[in-house]
C-alpha positions in Angstrom: 82.9 115.9 110.8 85.0 115.2 113.9 82.6 112.6 115.1 82.6 110.9 111.7 86.4 111.0 111.5 86.7 109.4 115.0 84.2 106.7 114.1 86.1 106.0 110.8 89.4 105.6 112.8 87.8 103.1 115.2 85.6 101.2 112.8 86.6 101.9 109.2 83.9 100.6 106.9 84.6 100.4 103.2 84.7 103.8 101.5 83.7 105.6 104.6 87.2 107.0 105.3 87.5 108.6 101.8 84.0 110.0 102.0 84.9 111.7 105.3 88.2 113.1 103.9 86.4 114.4 100.8 83.8 116.2 102.9 86.3 117.5 105.3 88.4 119.0 102.5 85.3 120.9 101.3 84.7 122.2 104.8 88.3 123.2 105.3 88.4 125.1 102.0 85.1 126.8 102.7 86.5 128.2 106.0 90.0 129.0 104.4 91.9 126.2 106.2 94.1 125.3 103.2 96.9 123.7 105.3 94.4 121.4 107.1 93.0 120.2 103.8 96.5 119.6 102.5 97.4 117.7 105.6 94.4 115.4 105.3 95.5 114.3 101.8 99.2 114.0 102.4 98.8 110.6 104.1 97.4 109.3 100.8 100.4 110.4 98.8 99.3 113.8 97.6 102.1 116.4 97.5 101.2 120.1 97.2 104.6 121.9 97.5 106.7 122.8 95.7 104.6 121.3 92.9 101.2 119.4 92.9 101.7 115.7 92.6 99.4 112.8 93.1 99.8 109.0 93.5 100.1 107.0 90.3 97.3 104.8 89.3 98.1 101.7 87.2 97.9 102.5 83.5 94.8 101.1 81.7 92.8 100.4 84.8 89.5 101.9 86.0 89.8 104.4 88.8 88.2 103.0 91.9 85.5 105.2 93.5 87.6 105.7 96.6 90.7 106.8 94.7 88.4 109.1 92.6 87.1 110.8 95.7 90.6 111.6 96.9 91.8 112.7 93.5 88.8 115.1 93.1 89.4 116.4 96.6 93.1 117.0 95.9 92.3 118.8 92.7 90.1 121.3 94.7 93.2 122.7 96.4 95.1 124.1 93.4 91.7 125.5 92.1 91.2 127.1 95.5 94.6 128.6 95.5 94.2 129.9 91.9 91.0 131.7 92.8 92.8 133.9 95.3 95.5 134.8 92.8 93.2 135.8 90.0 94.3 132.9 87.9 90.8 131.8 87.4 87.7 133.7 86.3 84.7 133.7 88.6 
C-alpha cells in the first residue's frame, strides 16, 4: 500500500488515488488504526469529530465513481466505531 501511495503521489492516474485511499482505509480498520483511516479522508473534506460530516455533492447529479469510493470508505468508520460499542449486531 505504501508503494502504491507513493506512486499515486508522483504520477496520479485517474481514479488511482481514490482506489488506494479506499483500500488503505480497509487495511487501517482491519488493524485497528482508526486515526490513520480518518486522517486519510480528512484531506477530502470528511469530518469525523465531533460529528460525522461529508462533502456535499450537487443535488440531482450522479455520484462519480471516485466520490463514491471515498464516501463508502468514510462510511466504514462510524460502522467500525459502532461495532466496538455494541451499537450494531454482529
